[in-house]
C-alpha positions in Angstrom: 6.9 14.1 -9.3 7.6 13.2 -12.9 9.9 10.4 -11.7 7.2 8.9 -9.4 4.7 8.9 -12.3 7.2 7.2 -14.6 8.0 4.6 -11.9 4.3 3.9 -11.3 3.7 3.4 -15.1 6.8 1.2 -15.4 5.6 -1.0 -12.5 2.1 -1.6 -13.9 1.2 -5.3 -14.6 -1.1 -6.9 -17.1 -4.1 -6.9 -14.7 -3.7 -3.1 -14.1 -4.1 -2.5 -17.8 -7.2 -4.6 -17.9 -8.6 -2.7 -14.8 -7.9 0.8 -16.2 -9.1 -0.1 -19.7 -12.4 -1.5 -18.4 -12.9 1.5 -16.2 -12.1 3.9 -19.0 -14.5 2.0 -21.4 -17.3 2.2 -18.8 -16.5 6.0 -18.4 -16.9 6.5 -22.2 -20.1 4.4 -22.3 -21.7 6.4 -19.5 -20.7 9.7 -21.2 -22.2 8.6 -24.5 -25.3 7.4 -22.7 -25.7 10.7 -21.0 -25.4 12.5 -24.4 -28.1 10.2 -25.8 -30.4 11.0 -22.9 -29.8 14.7 -22.9 -33.5 15.4 -23.0 -33.8 14.0 -19.5 -31.5 16.6 -18.0 -31.4 15.3 -14.4 -30.6 11.8 -15.4 -28.0 12.9 -17.8 -26.2 15.1 -15.2 -26.4 12.1 -12.8 -24.7 9.9 -15.4 -22.0 12.4 -16.1 -21.2 12.8 -12.3 -21.3 9.0 -11.9 -18.9 8.5 -14.8 -16.4 11.0 -13.4 -16.7 9.5 -9.9 -16.2 6.0 -11.4 -13.1 7.2 -13.4 -11.5 8.8 -10.3 -12.5 6.5 -7.4 -12.9 3.3 -9.3 -9.4 3.3 -10.6 -7.9 4.2 -7.2 -9.9 1.8 -5.1 -9.8 -0.9 -7.8 -6.0 -0.7 -8.0 -5.6 -0.9 -4.2 -8.0 -3.8 -3.8 -6.7 -5.7 -6.7 -3.1 -5.4 -5.5 -4.1 -6.4 -2.0 -5.7 -9.5 -3.4 -3.0 -10.4 -6.0 0.0 -9.8 -3.7 -1.4 -10.9 -0.4 1.2 -11.4 2.3 1.5 -11.7 6.1 4.2 -10.1 8.2 4.8 -11.3 11.7 7.1 -9.6 14.2 8.9 -12.1 16.4 11.0 -9.7 18.4 12.1 -6.1 18.8 15.0 -5.0 20.9 16.6 -1.6 21.6 20.3 -2.1 21.8 22.2 -0.9 24.8 25.5 0.5 23.5 24.4 1.5 20.0 21.6 3.9 19.0 19.6 1.2 17.1 16.6 -1.0 17.4 16.6 -4.6 15.9 13.3 -5.9 14.6 13.1 -9.6 13.7 10.2 -11.2 11.9 8.9 -13.3 9.1 7.2 -12.6 5.8 4.8 -15.2 4.3 3.6 -15.2 0.7 -0.1 -15.9 0.8 -0.9 -15.2 -2.8 -1.1 -17.5 -5.8 1.9 -15.7 -7.5 5.6 -15.6 -7.1 6.9 -12.3 -5.6 9.8 -10.8 -7.6 10.5 -8.4 -4.7 9.1 -7.3 -1.4 9.9 -4.0 0.3 9.6 -4.6 4.0 9.3 -1.4 6.1 9.6 -1.0 9.8 8.1 2.2 11.2 8.6 3.6 14.7 6.0 5.9 16.2 5.3 7.6 19.5 2.9 6.2 22.1 1.2 8.5 24.7 -1.8 8.1 27.0 -3.9 10.3 24.8 -6.4 8.3 22.7 -6.5 10.8 19.9 -2.7 11.1 19.6 -2.3 7.3 19.8 -4.7 7.1 16.8 -2.8 9.8 14.8 0.8 8.9 15.5 0.9 5.6 13.5 0.1 7.6 10.3 3.2 9.8 10.9 6.1 7.7 12.1 9.2 9.5 13.3 11.5 6.9 11.8 11.3 4.4 8.9 13.7 1.7 7.7 13.2 -0.6 4.7 14.8 -3.7 3.3 14.2 -5.5 0.0 13.7 -9.3 -0.3 13.8 -10.9 -3.7 12.3 -14.0 -5.3 9.8 -15.3 -2.7 7.9 -18.3 -4.0 4.2 -18.8 -3.3 3.6 -20.3 0.2 7.2 -19.5 1.2 8.0 -17.9 4.6 11.1 -15.8 4.8 12.8 -14.5 8.0 14.1 -11.0 8.0 16.0 -8.6 10.3 15.7 -4.8 10.1 18.0 -2.5 12.1 16.5 0.9 12.6 19.4 3.4 13.2 20.2 6.0 14.5 17.4 5.5 17.0 17.7 8.3 19.7 14.1 8.4 20.9 14.1 7.6 24.6 10.3 7.6 25.5 7.7 5.0 24.9 7.3 3.9 21.2 5.8 1.1 19.1 7.1 -0.5 15.9 4.9 -1.6 13.0 6.0 -3.6 10.1 4.5 -3.9 6.7 5.4 -5.3 3.2 4.7 -4.1 -0.3 5.3 -7.0 -2.7 5.3 -7.2 -6.5 
Protein backbone atom coordinates (compact mmCIF):
# COMPACT_ATOMS: atom_id res chain seq x y z
CA UNK A 1 0.00 0.00 0.00
CA UNK A 2 2.85 2.36 0.87
CA UNK A 3 4.42 1.72 -2.54
CA UNK A 4 1.14 2.50 -4.35
CA UNK A 5 0.75 5.81 -2.52
CA UNK A 6 4.37 6.70 -3.25
CA UNK A 7 3.89 5.83 -6.95
CA UNK A 8 0.70 7.93 -7.08
CA UNK A 9 2.45 10.95 -5.56
CA UNK A 10 5.45 10.50 -7.85
CA UNK A 11 3.21 10.49 -10.96
CA UNK A 12 1.32 13.69 -10.11
CA UNK A 13 1.52 16.46 -12.70
CA UNK A 14 1.35 20.25 -12.35
CA UNK A 15 -2.42 20.32 -12.99
CA UNK A 16 -3.00 17.82 -10.17
CA UNK A 17 -1.28 20.14 -7.70
CA UNK A 18 -3.45 23.05 -8.87
CA UNK A 19 -6.61 20.92 -8.50
CA UNK A 20 -5.75 19.58 -5.04
CA UNK A 21 -4.54 22.99 -3.83
CA UNK A 22 -7.72 24.75 -4.93
CA UNK A 23 -9.94 22.06 -3.38
CA UNK A 24 -8.01 22.26 -0.11
CA UNK A 25 -8.24 26.08 -0.14
CA UNK A 26 -11.98 25.88 -0.67
CA UNK A 27 -12.20 23.33 2.17
CA UNK A 28 -10.37 25.70 4.54
CA UNK A 29 -12.54 28.63 3.40
CA UNK A 30 -15.76 26.72 4.10
CA UNK A 31 -14.53 25.58 7.52
CA UNK A 32 -13.58 29.15 8.48
CA UNK A 33 -16.94 30.39 7.18
CA UNK A 34 -18.77 27.79 9.27
CA UNK A 35 -16.82 28.91 12.35
CA UNK A 36 -17.79 32.52 11.69
CA UNK A 37 -21.44 31.54 11.30
CA UNK A 38 -21.55 29.32 14.39
CA UNK A 39 -24.62 31.13 15.75
CA UNK A 40 -26.60 29.70 12.82
CA UNK A 41 -26.05 26.10 13.84
CA UNK A 42 -27.91 24.40 11.01
CA UNK A 43 -26.13 26.37 8.31
CA UNK A 44 -22.75 25.90 10.00
CA UNK A 45 -23.22 22.12 10.15
CA UNK A 46 -24.26 22.13 6.51
CA UNK A 47 -21.07 24.04 5.58
CA UNK A 48 -18.89 21.60 7.54
CA UNK A 49 -20.52 18.60 5.85
CA UNK A 50 -20.26 20.29 2.45
CA UNK A 51 -16.58 21.07 3.01
CA UNK A 52 -15.72 17.46 3.92
CA UNK A 53 -17.78 16.12 0.99
CA UNK A 54 -15.97 18.54 -1.32
CA UNK A 55 -12.60 17.48 0.06
CA UNK A 56 -13.34 13.79 -0.44
CA UNK A 57 -15.46 13.62 -3.59
CA UNK A 58 -14.17 16.75 -5.29
CA UNK A 59 -10.59 15.55 -5.31
CA UNK A 60 -11.48 12.03 -6.53
CA UNK A 61 -13.96 13.06 -9.21
CA UNK A 62 -11.89 16.09 -10.22
CA UNK A 63 -8.77 13.95 -10.65
CA UNK A 64 -10.59 11.38 -12.79
CA UNK A 65 -12.36 13.95 -14.98
CA UNK A 66 -9.26 16.08 -15.43
CA UNK A 67 -7.13 13.11 -16.48
CA UNK A 68 -9.87 11.89 -18.83
CA UNK A 69 -9.81 15.33 -20.49
CA UNK A 70 -6.05 15.90 -20.50
CA UNK A 71 -5.07 12.40 -21.64
CA UNK A 72 -7.95 11.62 -23.98
CA UNK A 73 -7.33 8.63 -26.23
CA UNK A 74 -9.20 6.20 -28.42
CA UNK A 75 -8.56 2.47 -28.58
CA UNK A 76 -9.94 0.43 -31.47
CA UNK A 77 -9.75 -3.36 -31.68
CA UNK A 78 -9.23 -4.51 -35.27
CA UNK A 79 -9.08 -8.26 -34.63
CA UNK A 80 -8.93 -10.92 -31.98
CA UNK A 81 -8.09 -14.52 -32.66
CA UNK A 82 -7.73 -17.57 -30.45
CA UNK A 83 -4.73 -19.57 -31.63
CA UNK A 84 -5.20 -23.26 -32.48
CA UNK A 85 -1.98 -24.90 -31.33
CA UNK A 86 -1.03 -22.51 -28.54
CA UNK A 87 -3.03 -21.51 -25.48
CA UNK A 88 -3.16 -17.83 -26.42
CA UNK A 89 -5.37 -15.11 -27.87
CA UNK A 90 -3.92 -12.42 -30.15
CA UNK A 91 -5.57 -9.00 -29.99
CA UNK A 92 -4.64 -6.40 -32.61
CA UNK A 93 -5.75 -2.80 -32.54
CA UNK A 94 -4.77 0.83 -32.65
CA UNK A 95 -4.35 3.61 -30.11
CA UNK A 96 -4.96 7.22 -31.11
CA UNK A 97 -3.84 10.25 -29.10
CA UNK A 98 -6.81 12.64 -29.09
CA UNK A 99 -5.44 15.06 -26.51
CA UNK A 100 -3.48 18.27 -26.96
CA UNK A 101 -0.47 16.79 -25.17
CA UNK A 102 2.33 14.38 -26.01
CA UNK A 103 2.01 11.02 -24.20
CA UNK A 104 5.19 9.83 -22.51
CA UNK A 105 3.77 6.36 -21.97
CA UNK A 106 0.53 4.45 -22.40
CA UNK A 107 -0.35 1.24 -20.62
CA UNK A 108 -2.66 -0.70 -22.93
CA UNK A 109 -4.58 -3.48 -21.17
CA UNK A 110 -6.59 -6.28 -22.76
CA UNK A 111 -9.05 -8.01 -20.42
CA UNK A 112 -10.90 -11.25 -21.09
CA UNK A 113 -14.22 -11.84 -19.36
CA UNK A 114 -16.93 -14.48 -19.45
CA UNK A 115 -20.17 -14.15 -21.41
CA UNK A 116 -23.38 -15.93 -20.43
CA UNK A 117 -27.03 -15.57 -21.34
CA UNK A 118 -27.82 -14.05 -17.96
CA UNK A 119 -28.27 -10.26 -18.14
CA UNK A 120 -27.11 -9.65 -14.56
CA UNK A 121 -23.98 -11.79 -14.91
CA UNK A 122 -23.15 -10.20 -18.28
CA UNK A 123 -23.29 -6.81 -16.55
CA UNK A 124 -21.04 -7.91 -13.65
CA UNK A 125 -18.39 -10.00 -15.48
CA UNK A 126 -16.65 -7.06 -17.27
CA UNK A 127 -15.84 -5.60 -13.84
CA UNK A 128 -13.98 -8.79 -12.86
CA UNK A 129 -12.08 -10.17 -15.86
CA UNK A 130 -10.55 -13.60 -15.50
CA UNK A 131 -7.38 -12.66 -17.41
CA UNK A 132 -5.50 -9.42 -18.11
CA UNK A 133 -2.44 -8.65 -20.19
CA UNK A 134 -0.78 -5.25 -20.58
CA UNK A 135 1.84 -3.65 -22.78
CA UNK A 136 3.55 -0.25 -22.65
CA UNK A 137 3.86 2.12 -25.59
CA UNK A 138 6.17 5.11 -25.25
CA UNK A 139 6.36 8.56 -26.88
CA UNK A 140 3.06 8.99 -28.69
CA UNK A 141 2.73 12.44 -30.25
CA UNK A 142 -0.55 14.34 -30.32
CA UNK A 143 -2.77 13.14 -33.15
CA UNK A 144 -0.64 10.03 -33.71
CA UNK A 145 -2.20 6.61 -34.20
CA UNK A 146 -0.13 3.62 -33.12
CA UNK A 147 -0.88 -0.03 -33.90
CA UNK A 148 -0.41 -2.62 -31.18
CA UNK A 149 -0.60 -6.37 -30.68
CA UNK A 150 -1.26 -8.01 -27.32
CA UNK A 151 -0.90 -11.75 -26.75
CA UNK A 152 -2.95 -13.03 -23.83
CA UNK A 153 -1.38 -16.25 -22.60
CA UNK A 154 -1.88 -18.83 -21.17
CA UNK A 155 -5.51 -18.70 -22.29
CA UNK A 156 -7.22 -21.96 -21.31
CA UNK A 157 -10.84 -20.80 -21.17
CA UNK A 158 -12.91 -22.78 -23.67
CA UNK A 159 -16.38 -21.24 -23.32
CA UNK A 160 -17.76 -17.97 -24.73
CA UNK A 161 -15.76 -14.84 -23.83
CA UNK A 162 -15.26 -11.21 -24.82
CA UNK A 163 -12.15 -9.08 -24.84
CA UNK A 164 -12.11 -5.41 -23.89
CA UNK A 165 -9.15 -3.11 -24.42
CA UNK A 166 -8.39 0.14 -22.63
CA UNK A 167 -5.46 2.53 -22.31
CA UNK A 168 -4.13 4.62 -19.44
CA UNK A 169 -1.84 7.33 -20.78
CA UNK A 170 0.39 9.89 -19.10
